[in-house]
C-alpha positions as CSV (number, residue, x, y, z in Angstrom):
1,X,-31.3,7.9,16.9
2,X,-29.0,7.3,19.8
3,X,-26.8,9.9,21.0
4,X,-23.7,8.4,19.9
5,X,-25.5,8.4,16.4
6,X,-26.2,12.0,16.5
7,X,-22.8,12.9,17.8
8,X,-21.5,11.4,14.7
9,X,-23.5,13.6,12.5
10,X,-20.7,16.3,12.4
11,X,-18.7,14.1,10.4
12,X,-21.6,14.2,7.5
13,X,-22.6,16.2,4.9
14,X,-26.1,16.0,3.6
15,X,-26.7,12.9,5.5
16,X,-23.5,11.1,4.4
17,X,-20.2,10.9,5.7
18,X,-17.6,13.6,4.8
19,X,-14.8,11.6,3.4
20,X,-12.8,14.5,2.9
21,X,-12.6,14.9,6.7
22,X,-12.4,11.4,7.6
23,X,-9.1,11.1,5.3
24,X,-7.7,14.2,6.8
25,X,-4.0,15.2,6.0
26,X,-3.6,17.4,9.1
27,X,-0.7,17.1,11.2
28,X,0.2,18.4,14.7
29,X,2.2,21.7,14.3
30,X,5.4,21.5,16.3
31,X,7.4,24.8,17.5
32,X,9.8,25.9,14.8
33,X,13.5,24.5,15.8
34,X,16.9,25.5,14.4
35,X,17.7,22.7,12.6
36,X,18.2,23.3,8.7
37,X,17.6,21.0,6.0
38,X,20.4,21.4,3.4
39,X,19.6,18.5,0.9
40,X,17.1,19.2,-1.5
41,X,14.0,16.9,-1.0
42,X,11.4,15.8,-4.2
43,X,8.8,13.5,-2.3
44,X,6.1,12.0,-4.6
45,X,4.3,10.2,-2.0
46,X,1.0,11.2,-0.6
47,X,0.5,12.2,3.3
48,X,-0.9,8.8,3.9
49,X,1.9,7.1,1.7
50,X,4.3,9.0,4.2
51,X,2.7,7.8,7.4
52,X,2.8,4.3,6.1
53,X,6.4,4.4,5.5
54,X,7.0,6.3,9.2
55,X,5.5,3.3,10.8
56,X,7.6,0.7,8.6
57,X,10.5,2.3,10.0
58,X,9.8,2.7,13.4
59,X,11.7,1.0,15.7
60,X,8.8,-0.9,18.0
61,X,7.6,-2.3,14.6
62,X,11.0,-4.3,14.2
63,X,10.6,-5.4,17.7
64,X,7.5,-7.4,17.4
65,X,9.4,-9.9,15.4
66,X,10.2,-11.1,19.2
67,X,6.9,-10.7,20.6
68,X,4.5,-13.7,20.7
69,X,1.6,-14.1,18.6
70,X,0.3,-17.3,20.1
71,X,3.6,-19.5,20.6
72,X,6.4,-17.9,22.7
73,X,9.8,-18.1,21.5
74,X,9.2,-20.7,19.1
75,X,12.0,-22.4,17.5
76,X,9.8,-23.4,14.3
77,X,10.9,-20.5,12.0
78,X,7.4,-21.1,10.1
79,X,5.7,-20.2,13.2
80,X,3.9,-16.6,13.0
81,X,5.3,-13.9,15.5
82,X,3.8,-10.5,16.3
83,X,5.2,-9.0,13.3
84,X,4.3,-11.5,10.8
85,X,0.8,-11.4,11.9
86,X,0.8,-7.6,11.7
87,X,2.6,-7.5,8.2
88,X,-0.4,-10.1,7.0
89,X,-3.0,-8.0,8.6
90,X,-1.6,-5.1,7.1
91,X,-1.4,-7.0,3.5
92,X,-5.3,-7.8,4.0
93,X,-6.0,-4.1,4.8
94,X,-4.3,-2.6,2.1
95,X,-6.2,-4.9,-0.2
96,X,-9.6,-3.9,1.1
97,X,-8.7,-0.4,0.7
98,X,-8.1,-0.7,-2.7
99,X,-11.3,-3.0,-3.4
100,X,-13.4,-0.1,-1.4
101,X,-11.9,2.8,-3.5
102,X,-12.9,0.9,-6.5
103,X,-16.0,0.1,-5.5
104,X,-17.6,3.2,-3.3
105,X,-18.3,6.3,-5.3
106,X,-18.1,8.8,-2.2
107,X,-14.4,7.7,-1.4
108,X,-13.4,7.3,-4.7
109,X,-14.0,10.9,-5.7
110,X,-11.9,12.3,-2.9
111,X,-8.6,13.3,-4.5
112,X,-5.8,10.3,-4.1
113,X,-8.2,8.4,-1.9
114,X,-7.1,5.3,-4.1
115,X,-3.5,5.8,-2.7
116,X,-4.6,7.0,0.6
117,X,-7.0,4.6,1.6
118,X,-4.7,1.6,1.0
119,X,-2.2,3.2,2.6
120,X,-3.8,4.4,5.7
121,X,-5.3,0.9,6.6
122,X,-1.8,-0.7,5.6
123,X,-0.3,1.7,8.3
124,X,-2.7,1.2,11.0
125,X,-2.9,-2.5,10.5
126,X,0.7,-2.6,10.7
127,X,0.8,-1.2,14.0
128,X,-2.5,-2.2,15.7
129,X,-0.6,-4.5,18.1
130,X,2.3,-2.1,18.5
131,X,1.5,-1.2,22.3
132,X,1.2,-4.9,23.4
133,X,3.9,-6.0,26.1
134,X,5.9,-8.8,26.0
135,X,4.3,-12.4,26.2
136,X,0.7,-11.8,24.5
137,X,-2.4,-10.5,25.9
138,X,-1.2,-12.1,29.2
139,X,1.2,-9.4,29.4
140,X,-1.6,-6.8,29.9
141,X,-3.1,-9.0,32.5
142,X,0.2,-9.2,34.3
143,X,0.6,-5.3,34.4
144,X,-3.0,-4.8,35.7
145,X,-2.3,-7.3,38.3
146,X,0.8,-5.7,39.5
147,X,-1.1,-2.2,39.6
148,X,-3.8,-4.0,41.8
149,X,-1.4,-5.7,44.0
150,X,0.8,-2.4,44.5
151,X,-2.2,0.2,45.1
152,X,-1.3,0.7,48.7
153,X,2.4,1.4,48.0
154,X,1.3,3.9,45.0
155,X,-1.0,5.6,47.1
156,X,1.7,6.2,50.0
157,X,4.1,7.5,47.2
158,X,1.2,9.7,45.5
159,X,0.1,11.5,48.8
160,X,-2.6,13.9,48.5
161,X,-2.0,14.4,44.9
162,X,-3.6,10.4,44.4
163,X,-6.6,10.3,42.1
164,X,-8.6,7.1,41.7
165,X,-9.6,8.0,38.3
166,X,-6.1,8.4,37.3
167,X,-5.2,4.9,38.2
168,X,-7.9,3.4,36.3
169,X,-5.6,4.0,33.2
170,X,-3.3,1.1,34.7
171,X,-5.7,-0.7,36.7
172,X,-7.2,-1.3,33.1
173,X,-4.2,-1.4,31.3
174,X,-4.7,-1.7,27.7
175,X,-2.2,-2.5,24.9
176,X,-4.5,-0.2,22.3
177,X,-4.0,3.0,24.7
178,X,-0.2,2.2,24.7
179,X,0.0,2.0,20.9
180,X,-1.6,5.3,20.6
181,X,1.3,6.8,23.2
182,X,3.8,5.1,21.0
183,X,2.8,6.7,17.9
184,X,2.3,9.9,19.5
185,X,4.5,10.1,22.0
186,X,7.3,8.0,22.5
187,X,9.1,8.1,19.0
188,X,11.0,10.5,17.4
189,X,12.6,13.7,19.1
190,X,9.6,15.6,20.2
191,X,7.3,14.2,23.0
192,X,4.3,16.4,21.8
193,X,4.0,14.8,18.3
194,X,5.7,11.4,18.1
195,X,5.9,10.3,14.5
196,X,3.6,13.3,13.6
197,X,1.0,11.0,11.6
198,X,-1.8,12.5,10.2
199,X,-5.1,13.1,12.0
200,X,-7.0,10.4,10.3
201,X,-4.4,7.6,10.3
202,X,-4.1,8.3,14.4
203,X,-8.6,8.4,14.7
204,X,-8.6,5.2,12.4
205,X,-6.2,3.4,14.2
206,X,-8.2,3.8,17.7
207,X,-10.5,0.7,17.9
208,X,-11.8,2.1,21.1
209,X,-12.0,5.8,20.9
210,X,-12.6,6.8,24.5
211,X,-10.6,7.1,28.0
212,X,-10.6,4.6,30.8
213,X,-13.3,6.8,32.4
214,X,-15.9,5.7,29.9
215,X,-15.7,2.0,31.1
216,X,-18.4,1.3,33.8
217,X,-19.1,-2.4,35.5
218,X,-22.3,-2.2,34.1
219,X,-21.5,-1.5,30.7
220,X,-20.2,-4.4,27.7
221,X,-17.3,-1.9,27.0
222,X,-14.2,-3.6,28.6
223,X,-11.3,-1.6,26.5
224,X,-10.1,1.5,26.1
225,X,-7.9,3.3,23.4
226,X,-6.4,6.4,25.4
227,X,-4.5,7.3,28.3
228,X,-5.2,10.8,30.0
229,X,-1.6,11.8,28.9
230,X,-2.4,11.5,25.2
231,X,-6.3,12.8,25.7
232,X,-5.2,16.0,24.0
233,X,-3.9,14.5,20.9
234,X,-6.9,12.2,20.7
235,X,-9.4,15.3,20.9
236,X,-7.1,16.9,18.3
237,X,-7.6,14.1,15.8
238,X,-11.4,13.9,16.8
239,X,-11.6,17.6,15.7
240,X,-9.8,17.3,12.5
241,X,-11.6,14.3,11.2
242,X,-15.3,15.5,12.5
243,X,-15.7,12.8,14.6
244,X,-17.2,12.8,18.2
245,X,-15.6,10.9,20.9
246,X,-16.8,7.5,21.3
247,X,-17.5,7.4,17.7
248,X,-15.4,4.9,15.4
249,X,-13.8,6.0,12.3
250,X,-15.3,3.7,9.5
251,X,-11.8,2.6,8.2
252,X,-11.4,1.3,12.0
253,X,-13.8,-1.1,11.2
254,X,-11.9,-2.7,8.1
255,X,-8.8,-3.1,10.0
256,X,-10.4,-5.1,12.8
257,X,-12.1,-7.3,10.6
258,X,-8.6,-8.0,9.0
259,X,-7.2,-8.9,12.2
260,X,-9.8,-10.9,13.1
261,X,-9.9,-12.7,9.8
262,X,-6.3,-13.3,10.1
263,X,-5.9,-14.3,13.5
264,X,-8.7,-17.0,13.4
265,X,-7.6,-18.6,10.1
266,X,-3.7,-18.3,10.7
267,X,-3.2,-19.3,14.3
268,X,-5.0,-22.7,13.3
269,X,-2.6,-22.8,10.1
270,X,0.5,-22.3,12.8
271,X,-0.9,-25.1,15.1
272,X,-1.3,-27.4,11.9
273,X,2.4,-26.5,10.8
274,X,3.6,-27.6,14.6
275,X,1.4,-30.7,14.4
276,X,-0.2,-29.8,17.4
277,X,-3.5,-30.5,15.5
278,X,-4.6,-31.6,11.7
279,X,-6.4,-30.1,9.1
280,X,-8.8,-33.2,9.6
281,X,-9.2,-32.1,13.1
282,X,-10.7,-28.7,12.3
283,X,-12.8,-29.6,9.3
284,X,-14.1,-32.8,11.9
285,X,-15.3,-29.8,14.1
286,X,-16.7,-27.5,11.4
287,X,-18.7,-30.3,10.0
288,X,-20.3,-30.4,13.6
289,X,-21.4,-26.4,13.7
290,X,-24.3,-26.7,11.9
291,X,-25.8,-26.0,8.0
292,X,-24.3,-22.8,7.5
293,X,-24.5,-22.1,3.6
294,X,-20.6,-20.2,3.6
295,X,-19.1,-23.0,5.8
296,X,-21.0,-25.8,3.3
297,X,-19.0,-24.1,0.6
298,X,-15.7,-23.8,2.2
299,X,-15.8,-27.7,3.5
300,X,-17.0,-28.6,-0.1
301,X,-13.8,-26.9,-1.8
302,X,-11.7,-28.6,1.2
303,X,-13.0,-32.0,0.4
304,X,-12.1,-31.2,-3.6
305,X,-8.7,-30.0,-2.6
306,X,-8.3,-33.1,-0.3
307,X,-9.1,-35.5,-2.8
308,X,-6.8,-33.9,-5.6
309,X,-3.8,-33.7,-3.1
310,X,-4.2,-37.5,-2.2
311,X,-3.9,-38.2,-6.0
312,X,-0.3,-36.3,-6.0
313,X,0.4,-38.8,-3.3
314,X,0.0,-42.0,-5.6
315,X,3.1,-42.6,-8.0
316,X,1.1,-44.7,-10.4
317,X,-1.6,-41.9,-10.8
318,X,1.1,-38.9,-11.5
319,X,2.5,-40.9,-14.4
320,X,5.1,-39.3,-16.4
321,X,8.0,-40.2,-14.0
322,X,6.7,-37.1,-11.5
323,X,7.9,-37.5,-8.2
324,X,4.8,-37.8,-5.7
325,X,4.3,-35.2,-2.9
326,X,5.5,-36.5,0.7
327,X,3.1,-36.9,3.8
328,X,4.4,-33.4,5.0
329,X,4.0,-31.5,1.6
330,X,0.4,-33.1,1.5
331,X,-0.4,-32.0,5.1
332,X,1.2,-28.7,5.1
333,X,-0.6,-28.2,1.0
334,X,-4.0,-29.2,2.6
335,X,-4.0,-26.4,5.3
336,X,-2.5,-23.8,2.8
337,X,-5.0,-24.4,0.3
338,X,-8.1,-24.2,2.7
339,X,-6.5,-20.9,4.4
340,X,-5.9,-19.4,1.0
341,X,-9.9,-20.1,0.4
342,X,-10.9,-19.1,3.5
343,X,-9.3,-15.6,3.7
344,X,-10.6,-15.2,0.3
345,X,-14.0,-15.6,1.1
346,X,-14.1,-13.9,4.2
347,X,-12.2,-10.8,2.8
348,X,-14.9,-10.7,0.0
349,X,-17.8,-10.9,2.8
350,X,-16.3,-8.2,4.8
351,X,-15.7,-5.8,1.9
352,X,-19.3,-6.4,0.8
353,X,-20.6,-5.4,4.3
354,X,-18.6,-2.3,4.7
355,X,-19.9,-1.1,1.2
356,X,-23.7,-1.8,2.4
357,X,-23.1,0.3,5.6
358,X,-21.4,2.9,3.8
359,X,-24.4,3.1,1.5
360,X,-26.7,3.3,4.6
361,X,-24.4,5.6,6.6
362,X,-24.9,3.0,9.3
363,X,-21.6,2.8,10.9
364,X,-22.6,4.3,14.0
365,X,-25.4,2.2,14.4
366,X,-23.4,-0.9,14.9
367,X,-23.2,-2.5,18.0
368,X,-20.7,-4.7,17.0
369,X,-17.7,-4.8,14.6
370,X,-18.1,-6.0,11.0
371,X,-16.3,-9.2,12.0
372,X,-19.3,-10.1,14.1
373,X,-21.9,-8.7,11.6
374,X,-21.2,-10.2,8.1
375,X,-22.0,-13.0,6.0
376,X,-19.2,-15.1,7.2
377,X,-19.4,-14.2,10.5
378,X,-20.5,-17.5,11.8
379,X,-17.3,-19.3,10.1
380,X,-15.2,-16.7,11.9
381,X,-16.6,-17.9,15.6
382,X,-16.6,-21.6,14.5
383,X,-12.5,-20.9,14.1
384,X,-12.0,-18.9,17.2
385,X,-14.3,-21.6,19.2
386,X,-12.1,-24.4,17.7
387,X,-8.7,-22.4,18.3
388,X,-10.1,-21.7,22.1
389,X,-10.6,-25.2,22.5
390,X,-7.5,-26.7,20.9
391,X,-4.7,-24.2,20.3
392,X,-5.0,-21.5,23.1
393,X,-4.8,-24.0,26.1
394,X,-1.9,-25.8,24.6
395,X,1.0,-26.0,27.1
396,X,3.1,-23.8,25.0
397,X,0.9,-21.1,25.0
398,X,0.3,-21.8,28.7
399,X,4.0,-21.3,29.3
400,X,3.9,-17.6,27.8
401,X,1.1,-16.8,30.3
402,X,3.2,-18.4,33.3
403,X,6.1,-16.6,32.0
404,X,4.6,-13.0,31.7
405,X,3.0,-13.6,35.3
406,X,6.3,-14.5,36.5
407,X,8.7,-11.9,34.8
408,X,6.6,-8.6,34.2
409,X,5.9,-8.1,37.8
410,X,9.4,-8.5,39.0
411,X,10.6,-6.2,36.5
412,X,7.8,-3.7,37.4
413,X,9.0,-4.2,41.1
414,X,12.3,-3.2,40.6
415,X,11.9,-0.4,38.0
416,X,9.2,1.3,40.4
417,X,11.5,1.3,43.3
418,X,14.4,2.7,41.0
419,X,12.2,5.5,39.7
420,X,10.8,6.6,42.8
421,X,14.2,6.4,44.9
422,X,15.6,8.6,42.1
423,X,13.1,10.9,42.5
424,X,13.5,11.1,46.3
425,X,17.2,11.2,46.0
426,X,17.5,8.2,47.8
427,X,19.1,5.7,45.3
428,X,21.0,2.8,46.0
429,X,23.4,1.2,43.6
430,X,21.1,-1.3,42.4
431,X,18.1,1.4,41.7
432,X,21.1,3.1,39.7
433,X,21.8,-0.1,37.6
434,X,18.2,-0.5,36.8
435,X,17.7,3.2,35.6
436,X,20.6,2.9,33.3
437,X,19.2,-0.2,32.0
438,X,15.7,1.7,31.0
439,X,15.6,3.5,27.6
440,X,16.9,7.0,27.3
441,X,13.9,8.1,24.8
442,X,11.4,6.9,27.4
443,X,13.2,8.8,30.6
444,X,13.5,11.9,28.5
445,X,9.7,11.7,27.7
446,X,8.9,10.9,31.4
447,X,11.1,13.9,32.5
448,X,9.6,16.3,29.7
449,X,5.9,15.6,30.5
450,X,5.4,17.9,33.4
451,X,3.5,20.3,31.2
452,X,0.8,17.6,30.7
453,X,-0.8,18.5,34.1
454,X,-0.6,14.8,35.4
455,X,1.0,14.0,39.0
456,X,4.4,12.6,39.2
457,X,3.2,9.3,40.4
458,X,1.2,8.7,37.4
459,X,4.1,9.7,35.2
460,X,6.4,7.2,37.1
461,X,4.0,4.3,36.4
462,X,3.7,5.3,33.0
463,X,7.6,5.0,32.9
464,X,7.7,1.6,34.3
465,X,4.8,0.4,31.7
466,X,6.7,2.2,28.8
467,X,9.6,0.0,29.7
468,X,8.2,-3.1,30.1
469,X,5.8,-2.7,27.1
470,X,8.8,-1.7,24.9
471,X,10.5,-4.9,25.7
472,X,10.5,-8.0,23.4
473,X,9.8,-11.6,25.1
474,X,13.5,-12.6,25.1
475,X,14.7,-9.3,26.1
476,X,12.4,-9.1,28.9
477,X,13.6,-12.6,30.0
478,X,17.4,-11.7,29.7
479,X,16.6,-8.3,31.7
480,X,14.8,-10.4,34.1
481,X,17.7,-12.8,34.8
482,X,20.6,-10.2,34.9
483,X,18.7,-8.5,37.7
484,X,17.9,-11.3,39.4
485,X,21.5,-12.4,39.5
486,X,22.6,-9.0,41.0
487,X,20.0,-9.1,43.5
488,X,17.7,-6.2,42.0
489,X,14.7,-8.6,42.1
490,X,12.7,-9.5,45.4
491,X,10.3,-12.1,45.8
């Protein structure tokens, strides 16, 4: 057994996972305040249902409606944004939660599990992209690039306090870690607890339960899930759930496979709706992907649906005076039906794989997620390959990448200058204006974080990255153009 598997034993009882700990309802205790509650409150929700409701009403969730999923600032109102993508992933995850509670005895016997597990999955799936900056994943690359390009200036500002290991948090900047920060630090009025979600929700949220220090050049691990600033909260969630660091929560595998299923299928549907590709293009590609049984079954179903829909375009074949469907309805219905069957099959297979692993207590033995290790994994891989070839290289997608690489570094330049100048007491009017545009909430957290034991330069970079990641696509463009007009941006 690997060291990682041995470490996970503290979450097991008698060789099995202790689901009562994995579903911990503990929350971070905060110091009592003088606030008095005068209204009587009757709450019939479970702890995890409250978690779900808290994230639904969280401002950064609403902000995702104007963040890129694939196609930036798209005028087609049927194309998915980061918010609609997250809602669909949440829906799939909640459905999976219901299924595993019905089928898995070790989970089902935990009190309120049939309510808590779907709510927990719905919550972490809804916020799985919460920390992503504007312009999609290219925004993350733009932040990392700015840090790399400005290392010398950062070192000069930091002076003797500079530490290379701390800068790694930003050289390897991760939206996953930023999402954990949003949930635990940046939201609500107390910077030490954030939304005060349960330990199990926070721990299951983490696809990469380790810091940037865990990433090495000779390792296959390229991502991390927690900044140094939130390490204490992460360690608390580990203790409460009984999971060692570097060991994933079993529920996180379900959330991850829901995300994989959603974007591998739905990005293609969006591209068909935008008429970038056709359903026939997808099917032709899938026919070339070998003789996988699952794929063959899906292609058979597609052929049957195609024949049925084609008959509905023929007036004589319909009869009874029924109106034939238009070519657009035919095209849209064809991809929608295929999407429906695809998701149904993929979700069912993923549930089966999760139950197999739970029965074997083998989650910690996984080197890959369920999405790469279940019956339909070849189908998911084929869909991703097709999207990589035909969708993600489209000019609209490349435009988002270029926007991110142009706008984000210039915004970070202006914000960094303003934050450093304020600390030195050497602000210009332009610096004051830039600071006035920054979120008062983020600035307050920045000022109150001295007790974390992190140097000021680290917290200054974090304030800048908090502000950038908190922007939607269109807001980032508006702020960029406004600052450029005022002469706040330098080339």
